[in-house]
CHARMM internal coordinates of N, CA and C (Angstrom, degrees):
IC EDIT
DIST 1 N 1 CA 1.4536
DIST 1 CA 1 C 1.5192
ANGL 1 N 1 CA 1 C 110.53
DIST 1 C 2 N 1.3151
ANGL 1 CA 1 C 2 N 116.25
DIHE 1 N 1 CA 1 C 2 N 143.59
DIST 2 N 2 CA 1.4538
ANGL 1 C 2 N 2 CA 120.39
DIHE 1 CA 1 C 2 N 2 CA 178.63
DIST 2 CA 2 C 1.5201
ANGL 2 N 2 CA 2 C 109.44
DIHE 1 C 2 N 2 CA 2 C -109.84
DIST 2 C 3 N 1.3261
ANGL 2 CA 2 C 3 N 115.61
DIHE 2 N 2 CA 2 C 3 N 172.99
DIST 3 N 3 CA 1.4599
ANGL 2 C 3 N 3 CA 120.91
DIHE 2 CA 2 C 3 N 3 CA -177.53
DIST 3 CA 3 C 1.5173
ANGL 3 N 3 CA 3 C 112.59
DIHE 2 C 3 N 3 CA 3 C -84.56
DIST 3 C 4 N 1.3343
ANGL 3 CA 3 C 4 N 117.90
DIHE 3 N 3 CA 3 C 4 N -8.76
DIST 4 N 4 CA 1.4630
ANGL 3 C 4 N 4 CA 121.63
DIHE 3 CA 3 C 4 N 4 CA -176.61
DIST 4 CA 4 C 1.5297
ANGL 4 N 4 CA 4 C 110.52
DIHE 3 C 4 N 4 CA 4 C -77.49
DIST 4 C 5 N 1.3200
ANGL 4 CA 4 C 5 N 117.22
DIHE 4 N 4 CA 4 C 5 N 147.61
DIST 5 N 5 CA 1.4764
ANGL 4 C 5 N 5 CA 119.92
DIHE 4 CA 4 C 5 N 5 CA 175.02
DIST 5 CA 5 C 1.5310
ANGL 5 N 5 CA 5 C 110.72
DIHE 4 C 5 N 5 CA 5 C -64.36
DIST 5 C 6 N 1.3008
ANGL 5 CA 5 C 6 N 115.11
DIHE 5 N 5 CA 5 C 6 N 160.06
DIST 6 N 6 CA 1.4677
ANGL 5 C 6 N 6 CA 120.67
DIHE 5 CA 5 C 6 N 6 CA -175.70
DIST 6 CA 6 C 1.5192
ANGL 6 N 6 CA 6 C 112.13
DIHE 5 C 6 N 6 CA 6 C -63.62
DIST 6 C 7 N 1.3548
ANGL 6 CA 6 C 7 N 118.23
DIHE 6 N 6 CA 6 C 7 N -35.26
DIST 7 N 7 CA 1.4648
ANGL 6 C 7 N 7 CA 120.92
DIHE 6 CA 6 C 7 N 7 CA -179.62
DIST 7 CA 7 C 1.5241
ANGL 7 N 7 CA 7 C 111.57
DIHE 6 C 7 N 7 CA 7 C -60.83
DIST 7 C 8 N 1.3234
ANGL 7 CA 7 C 8 N 117.70
DIHE 7 N 7 CA 7 C 8 N -41.43
DIST 8 N 8 CA 1.4598
ANGL 7 C 8 N 8 CA 120.63
DIHE 7 CA 7 C 8 N 8 CA -179.55
DIST 8 CA 8 C 1.5167
ANGL 8 N 8 CA 8 C 111.03
DIHE 7 C 8 N 8 CA 8 C -68.89
DIST 8 C 9 N 1.3258
ANGL 8 CA 8 C 9 N 117.14
DIHE 8 N 8 CA 8 C 9 N -33.26
DIST 9 N 9 CA 1.4605
ANGL 8 C 9 N 9 CA 120.09
DIHE 8 CA 8 C 9 N 9 CA 179.00
DIST 9 CA 9 C 1.5202
ANGL 9 N 9 CA 9 C 110.59
DIHE 8 C 9 N 9 CA 9 C -66.03
DIST 9 C 10 N 1.3218
ANGL 9 CA 9 C 10 N 117.56
DIHE 9 N 9 CA 9 C 10 N -39.56
DIST 10 N 10 CA 1.4644
ANGL 9 C 10 N 10 CA 121.33
DIHE 9 CA 9 C 10 N 10 CA -179.21
DIST 10 CA 10 C 1.5291
ANGL 10 N 10 CA 10 C 110.83
DIHE 9 C 10 N 10 CA 10 C -67.19
DIST 10 C 11 N 1.3235
ANGL 10 CA 10 C 11 N 117.89
DIHE 10 N 10 CA 10 C 11 N -37.25
DIST 11 N 11 CA 1.4558
ANGL 10 C 11 N 11 CA 120.68
DIHE 10 CA 10 C 11 N 11 CA -179.26
DIST 11 CA 11 C 1.5187
ANGL 11 N 11 CA 11 C 111.93
DIHE 10 C 11 N 11 CA 11 C -67.23
DIST 11 C 12 N 1.3160
ANGL 11 CA 11 C 12 N 117.10
DIHE 11 N 11 CA 11 C 12 N -30.90
DIST 12 N 12 CA 1.4525
ANGL 11 C 12 N 12 CA 120.76
DIHE 11 CA 11 C 12 N 12 CA -178.07
DIST 12 CA 12 C 1.5314
ANGL 12 N 12 CA 12 C 111.13
DIHE 11 C 12 N 12 CA 12 C -75.76
DIST 12 C 13 N 1.3150
ANGL 12 CA 12 C 13 N 118.56
DIHE 12 N 12 CA 12 C 13 N -24.26
DIST 13 N 13 CA 1.4658
ANGL 12 C 13 N 13 CA 121.51
DIHE 12 CA 12 C 13 N 13 CA -178.46
DIST 13 CA 13 C 1.5216
ANGL 13 N 13 CA 13 C 111.32
DIHE 12 C 13 N 13 CA 13 C -69.77
DIST 13 C 14 N 1.3160
ANGL 13 CA 13 C 14 N 118.47
DIHE 13 N 13 CA 13 C 14 N -30.36
DIST 14 N 14 CA 1.4498
ANGL 13 C 14 N 14 CA 121.81
DIHE 13 CA 13 C 14 N 14 CA -178.92
DIST 14 CA 14 C 1.5071
ANGL 14 N 14 CA 14 C 110.54
DIHE 13 C 14 N 14 CA 14 C 156.36
DIST 14 C 15 N 1.3158
ANGL 14 CA 14 C 15 N 116.73
DIHE 14 N 14 CA 14 C 15 N -173.93
DIST 15 N 15 CA 1.4648
ANGL 14 C 15 N 15 CA 119.04
DIHE 14 CA 14 C 15 N 15 CA -179.70
DIST 15 CA 15 C 1.5221
ANGL 15 N 15 CA 15 C 110.07
DIHE 14 C 15 N 15 CA 15 C -68.01
DIST 15 C 16 N 1.3186
ANGL 15 CA 15 C 16 N 114.91
DIHE 15 N 15 CA 15 C 16 N 130.69
DIST 16 N 16 CA 1.4636
ANGL 15 C 16 N 16 CA 118.22
DIHE 15 CA 15 C 16 N 16 CA -179.03
DIST 16 CA 16 C 1.5179
ANGL 16 N 16 CA 16 C 109.32
DIHE 15 C 16 N 16 CA 16 C -90.24
DIST 16 C 17 N 1.3070
ANGL 16 CA 16 C 17 N 116.27
DIHE 16 N 16 CA 16 C 17 N 157.92
DIST 17 N 17 CA 1.4566
ANGL 16 C 17 N 17 CA 120.26
DIHE 16 CA 16 C 17 N 17 CA 178.52
DIST 17 CA 17 C 1.5203
ANGL 17 N 17 CA 17 C 109.32
DIHE 16 C 17 N 17 CA 17 C -75.48
DIST 17 C 18 N 1.3277
ANGL 17 CA 17 C 18 N 115.94
DIHE 17 N 17 CA 17 C 18 N 137.33
DIST 18 N 18 CA 1.4540
ANGL 17 C 18 N 18 CA 121.54
DIHE 17 CA 17 C 18 N 18 CA -179.32
DIST 18 CA 18 C 1.5204
ANGL 18 N 18 CA 18 C 107.81
DIHE 17 C 18 N 18 CA 18 C -107.68
DIST 18 C 19 N 1.3222
ANGL 18 CA 18 C 19 N 115.82
DIHE 18 N 18 CA 18 C 19 N 132.80
DIST 19 N 19 CA 1.4575
ANGL 18 C 19 N 19 CA 118.65
DIHE 18 CA 18 C 19 N 19 CA 179.41
DIST 19 CA 19 C 1.5238
ANGL 19 N 19 CA 19 C 109.63
DIHE 18 C 19 N 19 CA 19 C -70.85
DIST 19 C 20 N 1.3033
ANGL 19 CA 19 C 20 N 116.31
DIHE 19 N 19 CA 19 C 20 N 160.04
DIST 20 N 20 CA 1.4652
ANGL 19 C 20 N 20 CA 121.59
DIHE 19 CA 19 C 20 N 20 CA -178.44
DIST 20 CA 20 C 1.5200
ANGL 20 N 20 CA 20 C 110.32
DIHE 19 C 20 N 20 CA 20 C -61.68
DIST 20 C 21 N 1.3142
ANGL 20 CA 20 C 21 N 117.70
DIHE 20 N 20 CA 20 C 21 N -41.08
DIST 21 N 21 CA 1.4697
ANGL 20 C 21 N 21 CA 121.04
DIHE 20 CA 20 C 21 N 21 CA -179.98
DIST 21 CA 21 C 1.5242
ANGL 21 N 21 CA 21 C 110.95
DIHE 20 C 21 N 21 CA 21 C -62.41
DIST 21 C 22 N 1.3336
ANGL 21 CA 21 C 22 N 116.72
DIHE 21 N 21 CA 21 C 22 N -42.38
DIST 22 N 22 CA 1.4592
ANGL 21 C 22 N 22 CA 120.21
DIHE 21 CA 21 C 22 N 22 CA 178.95
DIST 22 CA 22 C 1.5198
ANGL 22 N 22 CA 22 C 111.14
DIHE 21 C 22 N 22 CA 22 C -65.28
DIST 22 C 23 N 1.3273
ANGL 22 CA 22 C 23 N 116.62
DIHE 22 N 22 CA 22 C 23 N -39.95
DIST 23 N 23 CA 1.4594
ANGL 22 C 23 N 23 CA 120.69
DIHE 22 CA 22 C 23 N 23 CA 179.61
DIST 23 CA 23 C 1.5250
ANGL 23 N 23 CA 23 C 110.71
DIHE 22 C 23 N 23 CA 23 C -64.09
DIST 23 C 24 N 1.3222
ANGL 23 CA 23 C 24 N 117.27
DIHE 23 N 23 CA 23 C 24 N -40.54
DIST 24 N 24 CA 1.4645
ANGL 23 C 24 N 24 CA 121.51
DIHE 23 CA 23 C 24 N 24 CA 179.11
DIST 24 CA 24 C 1.5182
ANGL 24 N 24 CA 24 C 110.35
DIHE 23 C 24 N 24 CA 24 C -66.29
DIST 24 C 25 N 1.3456
ANGL 24 CA 24 C 25 N 116.61
DIHE 24 N 24 CA 24 C 25 N -41.14
DIST 25 N 25 CA 1.4602
ANGL 24 C 25 N 25 CA 119.62
DIHE 24 CA 24 C 25 N 25 CA 178.85
DIST 25 CA 25 C 1.5197
ANGL 25 N 25 CA 25 C 111.18
DIHE 24 C 25 N 25 CA 25 C -63.50
DIST 25 C 26 N 1.3242
ANGL 25 CA 25 C 26 N 117.09
DIHE 25 N 25 CA 25 C 26 N -40.85
DIST 26 N 26 CA 1.4581
ANGL 25 C 26 N 26 CA 120.88
DIHE 25 CA 25 C 26 N 26 CA 178.96
DIST 26 CA 26 C 1.5236
ANGL 26 N 26 CA 26 C 110.52
DIHE 25 C 26 N 26 CA 26 C -64.40
DIST 26 C 27 N 1.3286
ANGL 26 CA 26 C 27 N 116.82
DIHE 26 N 26 CA 26 C 27 N -43.31
DIST 27 N 27 CA 1.4634
ANGL 26 C 27 N 27 CA 121.26
DIHE 26 CA 26 C 27 N 27 CA -178.96
DIST 27 CA 27 C 1.5304
ANGL 27 N 27 CA 27 C 110.47
DIHE 26 C 27 N 27 CA 27 C -64.96
DIST 27 C 28 N 1.3445
ANGL 27 CA 27 C 28 N 116.60
DIHE 27 N 27 CA 27 C 28 N -40.81
DIST 28 N 28 CA 1.4596
ANGL 27 C 28 N 28 CA 120.80
DIHE 27 CA 27 C 28 N 28 CA 179.16
DIST 28 CA 28 C 1.5248
ANGL 28 N 28 CA 28 C 110.87
DIHE 27 C 28 N 28 CA 28 C -65.64
DIST 28 C 29 N 1.3310
ANGL 28 CA 28 C 29 N 117.15
DIHE 28 N 28 CA 28 C 29 N -41.16
DIST 29 N 29 CA 1.4580
ANGL 28 C 29 N 29 CA 120.64
DIHE 28 CA 28 C 29 N 29 CA 178.28
DIST 29 CA 29 C 1.5263
ANGL 29 N 29 CA 29 C 110.45
DIHE 28 C 29 N 29 CA 29 C -63.93
DIST 29 C 30 N 1.3349
ANGL 29 CA 29 C 30 N 117.14
DIHE 29 N 29 CA 29 C 30 N -38.86
DIST 30 N 30 CA 1.4559
ANGL 29 C 30 N 30 CA 121.56
DIHE 29 CA 29 C 30 N 30 CA 178.85
DIST 30 CA 30 C 1.5343
ANGL 30 N 30 CA 30 C 109.78
DIHE 29 C 30 N 30 CA 30 C -65.31
DIST 30 C 31 N 1.3267
ANGL 30 CA 30 C 31 N 116.45
DIHE 30 N 30 CA 30 C 31 N -42.40
DIST 31 N 31 CA 1.4591
ANGL 30 C 31 N 31 CA 120.66
DIHE 30 CA 30 C 31 N 31 CA -179.44
DIST 31 CA 31 C 1.5264
ANGL 31 N 31 CA 31 C 111.25
DIHE 30 C 31 N 31 CA 31 C -65.03
DIST 31 C 32 N 1.3446
ANGL 31 CA 31 C 32 N 116.99
DIHE 31 N 31 CA 31 C 32 N -41.00
DIST 32 N 32 CA 1.4614
ANGL 31 C 32 N 32 CA 120.36
DIHE 31 CA 31 C 32 N 32 CA 178.46
DIST 32 CA 32 C 1.5222
ANGL 32 N 32 CA 32 C 110.82
DIHE 31 C 32 N 32 CA 32 C -64.97
DIST 32 C 33 N 1.3267
ANGL 32 CA 32 C 33 N 116.58
DIHE 32 N 32 CA 32 C 33 N -38.52
DIST 33 N 33 CA 1.4668
ANGL 32 C 33 N 33 CA 120.28
DIHE 32 CA 32 C 33 N 33 CA 179.04
DIST 33 CA 33 C 1.5252
ANGL 33 N 33 CA 33 C 110.35
DIHE 32 C 33 N 33 CA 33 C -64.71
DIST 33 C 34 N 1.3328
ANGL 33 CA 33 C 34 N 116.99
DIHE 33 N 33 CA 33 C 34 N -40.64
DIST 34 N 34 CA 1.4614
ANGL 33 C 34 N 34 CA 120.43
DIHE 33 CA 33 C 34 N 34 CA 178.88
DIST 34 CA 34 C 1.5276
ANGL 34 N 34 CA 34 C 110.89
DIHE 33 C 34 N 34 CA 34 C -65.82
DIST 34 C 35 N 1.3388
ANGL 34 CA 34 C 35 N 116.81
DIHE 34 N 34 CA 34 C 35 N -39.56
DIST 35 N 35 CA 1.4601
ANGL 34 C 35 N 35 CA 119.83
DIHE 34 CA 34 C 35 N 35 CA 178.91
DIST 35 CA 35 C 1.5250
ANGL 35 N 35 CA 35 C 111.31
DIHE 34 C 35 N 35 CA 35 C -66.31
DIST 35 C 36 N 1.3365
ANGL 35 CA 35 C 36 N 116.72
DIHE 35 N 35 CA 35 C 36 N -39.39
DIST 36 N 36 CA 1.4604
ANGL 35 C 36 N 36 CA 120.11
DIHE 35 CA 35 C 36 N 36 CA 178.83
DIST 36 CA 36 C 1.5190
ANGL 36 N 36 CA 36 C 110.10
DIHE 35 C 36 N 36 CA 36 C -66.02
DIST 36 C 37 N 1.3189
ANGL 36 CA 36 C 37 N 116.42
DIHE 36 N 36 CA 36 C 37 N -38.25
DIST 37 N 37 CA 1.4610
ANGL 36 C 37 N 37 CA 120.82
DIHE 36 CA 36 C 37 N 37 CA 178.63
DIST 37 CA 37 C 1.5341
ANGL 37 N 37 CA 37 C 110.16
DIHE 36 C 37 N 37 CA 37 C -66.32
DIST 37 C 38 N 1.3252
ANGL 37 CA 37 C 38 N 116.92
DIHE 37 N 37 CA 37 C 38 N -39.38
DIST 38 N 38 CA 1.4580
ANGL 37 C 38 N 38 CA 121.16
DIHE 37 CA 37 C 38 N 38 CA 179.94
DIST 38 CA 38 C 1.5361
ANGL 38 N 38 CA 38 C 110.43
DIHE 37 C 38 N 38 CA 38 C -66.96
DIST 38 C 39 N 1.3414
ANGL 38 CA 38 C 39 N 116.60
DIHE 38 N 38 CA 38 C 39 N -35.58
DIST 39 N 39 CA 1.4598
ANGL 38 C 39 N 39 CA 119.63
DIHE 38 CA 38 C 39 N 39 CA 177.97
DIST 39 CA 39 C 1.5224
ANGL 39 N 39 CA 39 C 110.58
DIHE 38 C 39 N 39 CA 39 C -68.69
DIST 39 C 40 N 1.3226
ANGL 39 CA 39 C 40 N 116.05
DIHE 39 N 39 CA 39 C 40 N -39.64
DIST 40 N 40 CA 1.4616
ANGL 39 C 40 N 40 CA 120.53
DIHE 39 CA 39 C 40 N 40 CA -177.67
DIST 40 CA 40 C 1.5189
ANGL 40 N 40 CA 40 C 111.42
DIHE 39 C 40 N 40 CA 40 C -70.28
DIST 40 C 41 N 1.3382
ANGL 40 CA 40 C 41 N 116.68
DIHE 40 N 40 CA 40 C 41 N -35.34
DIST 41 N 41 CA 1.4599
ANGL 40 C 41 N 41 CA 120.72
DIHE 40 CA 40 C 41 N 41 CA -176.94
DIST 41 CA 41 C 1.5253
ANGL 41 N 41 CA 41 C 108.91
DIHE 40 C 41 N 41 CA 41 C -133.90
DIST 41 C 42 N 1.3272
ANGL 41 CA 41 C 42 N 118.42
DIHE 41 N 41 CA 41 C 42 N 80.69
DIST 42 N 42 CA 1.4737
ANGL 41 C 42 N 42 CA 120.79
DIHE 41 CA 41 C 42 N 42 CA -174.21
DIST 42 CA 42 C 1.5286
ANGL 42 N 42 CA 42 C 114.47
DIHE 41 C 42 N 42 CA 42 C -65.34
DIST 42 C 43 N 1.3178
ANGL 42 CA 42 C 43 N 119.30
DIHE 42 N 42 CA 42 C 43 N -26.32
DIST 43 N 43 CA 1.4587
ANGL 42 C 43 N 43 CA 120.25
DIHE 42 CA 42 C 43 N 43 CA -178.93
DIST 43 CA 43 C 1.5237
ANGL 43 N 43 CA 43 C 111.99
DIHE 42 C 43 N 43 CA 43 C -71.01
DIST 43 C 44 N 1.3276
ANGL 43 CA 43 C 44 N 117.31
DIHE 43 N 43 CA 43 C 44 N -31.14
DIST 44 N 44 CA 1.4677
ANGL 43 C 44 N 44 CA 121.43
DIHE 43 CA 43 C 44 N 44 CA -177.86
DIST 44 CA 44 C 1.5241
ANGL 44 N 44 CA 44 C 111.09
DIHE 43 C 44 N 44 CA 44 C -70.57
DIST 44 C 45 N 1.3322
ANGL 44 CA 44 C 45 N 117.63
DIHE 44 N 44 CA 44 C 45 N -33.76
DIST 45 N 45 CA 1.4555
ANGL 44 C 45 N 45 CA 121.53
DIHE 44 CA 44 C 45 N 45 CA -176.73
DIST 45 CA 45 C 1.5301
ANGL 45 N 45 CA 45 C 111.06
DIHE 44 C 45 N 45 CA 45 C -101.46
DIST 45 C 46 N 1.2979
ANGL 45 CA 45 C 46 N 118.73
DIHE 45 N 45 CA 45 C 46 N 27.86
DIST 46 N 46 CA 1.4574
ANGL 45 C 46 N 46 CA 123.21
DIHE 45 CA 45 C 46 N 46 CA -173.24
DIST 46 CA 46 C 1.5051
ANGL 46 N 46 CA 46 C 115.26
DIHE 45 C 46 N 46 CA 46 C -58.35
DIST 46 C 47 N 1.3277
ANGL 46 CA 46 C 47 N 119.71
DIHE 46 N 46 CA 46 C 47 N -43.23
DIST 47 N 47 CA 1.4592
ANGL 46 C 47 N 47 CA 121.58
DIHE 46 CA 46 C 47 N 47 CA -173.69
DIST 47 CA 47 C 1.5155
ANGL 47 N 47 CA 47 C 113.61
DIHE 46 C 47 N 47 CA 47 C -89.87
DIST 47 C 48 N 1.3091
ANGL 47 CA 47 C 48 N 119.29
DIHE 47 N 47 CA 47 C 48 N 4.42
DIST 48 N 48 CA 1.4538
ANGL 47 C 48 N 48 CA 121.96
DIHE 47 CA 47 C 48 N 48 CA -174.63
DIST 48 CA 48 C 1.5249
ANGL 48 N 48 CA 48 C 112.51
DIHE 47 C 48 N 48 CA 48 C -66.46
DIST 48 C 49 N 1.3369
ANGL 48 CA 48 C 49 N 118.28
DIHE 48 N 48 CA 48 C 49 N -38.45
DIST 49 N 49 CA 1.4587
ANGL 48 C 49 N 49 CA 120.83
DIHE 48 CA 48 C 49 N 49 CA -173.70
DIST 49 CA 49 C 1.5201
ANGL 49 N 49 CA 49 C 113.57
DIHE 48 C 49 N 49 CA 49 C -105.08
DIST 49 C 50 N 1.2990
ANGL 49 CA 49 C 50 N 119.31
DIHE 49 N 49 CA 49 C 50 N 7.04
DIST 50 N 50 CA 1.4441
ANGL 49 C 50 N 50 CA 120.47
DIHE 49 CA 49 C 50 N 50 CA -176.40
DIST 50 CA 50 C 1.5286
ANGL 50 N 50 CA 50 C 113.48
DIHE 49 C 50 N 50 CA 50 C -80.85
DIST 50 C 51 N 1.3223
ANGL 50 CA 50 C 51 N 118.19
DIHE 50 N 50 CA 50 C 51 N -9.15
DIST 51 N 51 CA 1.4515
ANGL 50 C 51 N 51 CA 119.75
DIHE 50 CA 50 C 51 N 51 CA -177.86
DIST 51 CA 51 C 1.5255
ANGL 51 N 51 CA 51 C 112.44
DIHE 50 C 51 N 51 CA 51 C -75.66
DIST 51 C 52 N 1.3369
ANGL 51 CA 51 C 52 N 118.05
DIHE 51 N 51 CA 51 C 52 N -20.37
DIST 52 N 52 CA 1.4565
ANGL 51 C 52 N 52 CA 121.07
DIHE 51 CA 51 C 52 N 52 CA -179.80
DIST 52 CA 52 C 1.5237
ANGL 52 N 52 CA 52 C 109.99
DIHE 51 C 52 N 52 CA 52 C -75.10
DIST 52 C 53 N 1.3384
ANGL 52 CA 52 C 53 N 116.78
DIHE 52 N 52 CA 52 C 53 N 134.48
DIST 53 N 53 CA 1.4555
ANGL 52 C 53 N 53 CA 120.47
DIHE 52 CA 52 C 53 N 53 CA 179.40
DIST 53 CA 53 C 1.5279
ANGL 53 N 53 CA 53 C 110.07
DIHE 52 C 53 N 53 CA 53 C -85.04
DIST 53 C 54 N 1.2885
ANGL 53 CA 53 C 54 N 114.29
DIHE 53 N 53 CA 53 C 54 N 147.88
DIST 54 N 54 CA 1.4539
ANGL 53 C 54 N 54 CA 119.96
DIHE 53 CA 53 C 54 N 54 CA 175.74
DIST 54 CA 54 C 1.5276
ANGL 54 N 54 CA 54 C 109.03
DIHE 53 C 54 N 54 CA 54 C -75.80
DIST 54 C 55 N 1.3088
ANGL 54 CA 54 C 55 N 115.97
DIHE 54 N 54 CA 54 C 55 N 149.28
DIST 55 N 55 CA 1.4610
ANGL 54 C 55 N 55 CA 119.56
DIHE 54 CA 54 C 55 N 55 CA 176.96
DIST 55 CA 55 C 1.5211
ANGL 55 N 55 CA 55 C 111.59
DIHE 54 C 55 N 55 CA 55 C -67.37
DIST 55 C 56 N 1.3262
ANGL 55 CA 55 C 56 N 117.31
DIHE 55 N 55 CA 55 C 56 N -24.22
DIST 56 N 56 CA 1.4565
ANGL 55 C 56 N 56 CA 120.28
DIHE 55 CA 55 C 56 N 56 CA -178.68
DIST 56 CA 56 C 1.5294
ANGL 56 N 56 CA 56 C 111.64
DIHE 55 C 56 N 56 CA 56 C -72.91
DIST 56 C 57 N 1.3098
ANGL 56 CA 56 C 57 N 118.67
DIHE 56 N 56 CA 56 C 57 N -29.57
DIST 57 N 57 CA 1.4611
ANGL 56 C 57 N 57 CA 121.15
DIHE 56 CA 56 C 57 N 57 CA -177.45
DIST 57 CA 57 C 1.5196
ANGL 57 N 57 CA 57 C 111.75
DIHE 56 C 57 N 57 CA 57 C -97.45
DIST 57 C 58 N 1.3164
ANGL 57 CA 57 C 58 N 117.30
DIHE 57 N 57 CA 57 C 58 N 2.45
DIST 58 N 58 CA 1.4586
ANGL 57 C 58 N 58 CA 120.83
DIHE 57 CA 57 C 58 N 58 CA -177.58
DIST 58 CA 58 C 1.5306
ANGL 58 N 58 CA 58 C 110.12
DIHE 57 C 58 N 58 CA 58 C -73.66
DIST 58 C 59 N 1.3219
ANGL 58 CA 58 C 59 N 117.06
DIHE 58 N 58 CA 58 C 59 N 137.27
DIST 59 N 59 CA 1.4580
ANGL 58 C 59 N 59 CA 121.52
DIHE 58 CA 58 C 59 N 59 CA -179.77
DIST 59 CA 59 C 1.5315
ANGL 59 N 59 CA 59 C 109.19
DIHE 58 C 59 N 59 CA 59 C -76.42
DIST 59 C 60 N 1.3063
ANGL 59 CA 59 C 60 N 117.00
DIHE 59 N 59 CA 59 C 60 N 132.95
DIST 60 N 60 CA 1.4552
ANGL 59 C 60 N 60 CA 122.62
DIHE 59 CA 59 C 60 N 60 CA -177.80
DIST 60 CA 60 C 1.5318
ANGL 60 N 60 CA 60 C 110.11
DIHE 59 C 60 N 60 CA 60 C -75.59
DIST 60 C 61 N 1.3357
ANGL 60 CA 60 C 61 N 116.46
DIHE 60 N 60 CA 60 C 61 N 140.41
DIST 61 N 61 CA 1.4497
ANGL 60 C 61 N 61 CA 121.15
DIHE 60 CA 60 C 61 N 61 CA 179.07
DIST 61 CA 61 C 1.5326
ANGL 61 N 61 CA 61 C 108.61
DIHE 60 C 61 N 61 CA 61 C -90.67
DIST 61 C 62 N 1.3342
ANGL 61 CA 61 C 62 N 116.77
DIHE 61 N 61 CA 61 C 62 N 111.88
DIST 62 N 62 CA 1.4651
ANGL 61 C 62 N 62 CA 121.98
DIHE 61 CA 61 C 62 N 62 CA -177.42
DIST 62 CA 62 C 1.5291
ANGL 62 N 62 CA 62 C 112.34
DIHE 61 C 62 N 62 CA 62 C -101.96
DIST 62 C 63 N 1.3057
ANGL 62 CA 62 C 63 N 118.28
DIHE 62 N 62 CA 62 C 63 N 17.61
DIST 63 N 63 CA 1.4613
ANGL 62 C 63 N 63 CA 120.17
DIHE 62 CA 62 C 63 N 63 CA -172.06
DIST 63 CA 63 C 1.5290
ANGL 63 N 63 CA 63 C 112.50
DIHE 62 C 63 N 63 CA 63 C -61.87
DIST 63 C 64 N 1.3215
ANGL 63 CA 63 C 64 N 118.19
DIHE 63 N 63 CA 63 C 64 N -40.11
DIST 64 N 64 CA 1.4713
ANGL 63 C 64 N 64 CA 119.55
DIHE 63 CA 63 C 64 N 64 CA -179.04
DIST 64 CA 64 C 1.5264
ANGL 64 N 64 CA 64 C 111.22
DIHE 63 C 64 N 64 CA 64 C -63.57
DIST 64 C 65 N 1.3293
ANGL 64 CA 64 C 65 N 115.78
DIHE 64 N 64 CA 64 C 65 N -40.07
DIST 65 N 65 CA 1.4510
ANGL 64 C 65 N 65 CA 119.22
DIHE 64 CA 64 C 65 N 65 CA -179.97
DIST 65 CA 65 C 1.5341
ANGL 65 N 65 CA 65 C 110.82
DIHE 64 C 65 N 65 CA 65 C -70.05
DIST 65 C 66 N 1.3155
ANGL 65 CA 65 C 66 N 117.92
DIHE 65 N 65 CA 65 C 66 N -39.95
DIST 66 N 66 CA 1.4599
ANGL 65 C 66 N 66 CA 121.49
DIHE 65 CA 65 C 66 N 66 CA -177.66
DIST 66 CA 66 C 1.5270
ANGL 66 N 66 CA 66 C 111.70
DIHE 65 C 66 N 66 CA 66 C -68.24
DIST 66 C 67 N 1.3203
ANGL 66 CA 66 C 67 N 117.29
DIHE 66 N 66 CA 66 C 67 N -37.45
DIST 67 N 67 CA 1.4633
ANGL 66 C 67 N 67 CA 120.02
DIHE 66 CA 66 C 67 N 67 CA -175.81
DIST 67 CA 67 C 1.5247
ANGL 67 N 67 CA 67 C 112.80
DIHE 66 C 67 N 67 CA 67 C -91.99
DIST 67 C 68 N 1.3178
ANGL 67 CA 67 C 68 N 117.74
DIHE 67 N 67 CA 67 C 68 N -3.72
DIST 68 N 68 CA 1.4639
ANGL 67 C 68 N 68 CA 120.50
DIHE 67 CA 67 C 68 N 68 CA 179.37
DIST 68 CA 68 C 1.5216
ANGL 68 N 68 CA 68 C 113.47
DIHE 67 C 68 N 68 CA 68 C 78.26
DIST 68 C 69 N 1.3203
ANGL 68 CA 68 C 69 N 117.07
DIHE 68 N 68 CA 68 C 69 N 20.43
DIST 69 N 69 CA 1.4676
ANGL 68 C 69 N 69 CA 120.63
DIHE 68 CA 68 C 69 N 69 CA 178.98
DIST 69 CA 69 C 1.5033
ANGL 69 N 69 CA 69 C 111.20
DIHE 68 C 69 N 69 CA 69 C -70.05
DIST 69 C 70 N 1.3406
ANGL 69 CA 69 C 70 N 116.68
DIHE 69 N 69 CA 69 C 70 N 154.52
DIST 70 N 70 CA 1.4547
ANGL 69 C 70 N 70 CA 118.48
DIHE 69 CA 69 C 70 N 70 CA -178.25
DIST 70 CA 70 C 1.4992
ANGL 70 N 70 CA 70 C 112.91
DIHE 69 C 70 N 70 CA 70 C -109.12
END
COOR INIT
IC SEED 1 N 1 CA 1 C
IC BUILD
């Protein structure tokens, strides 16, 4: 037996399995941190949201009209 707590011993053996809930919490915390950073420095995160297309420039789907669908 060593003097180290059990949690530290498990981390040294290798990567531990992360539960789905923990993974989601980590991802959400990361996303919130990125959003806070973008708010604090808007010029640095300039190109992050430009990939989304506007609804006004979206091409209309005419397939139902062309094929005679009802």
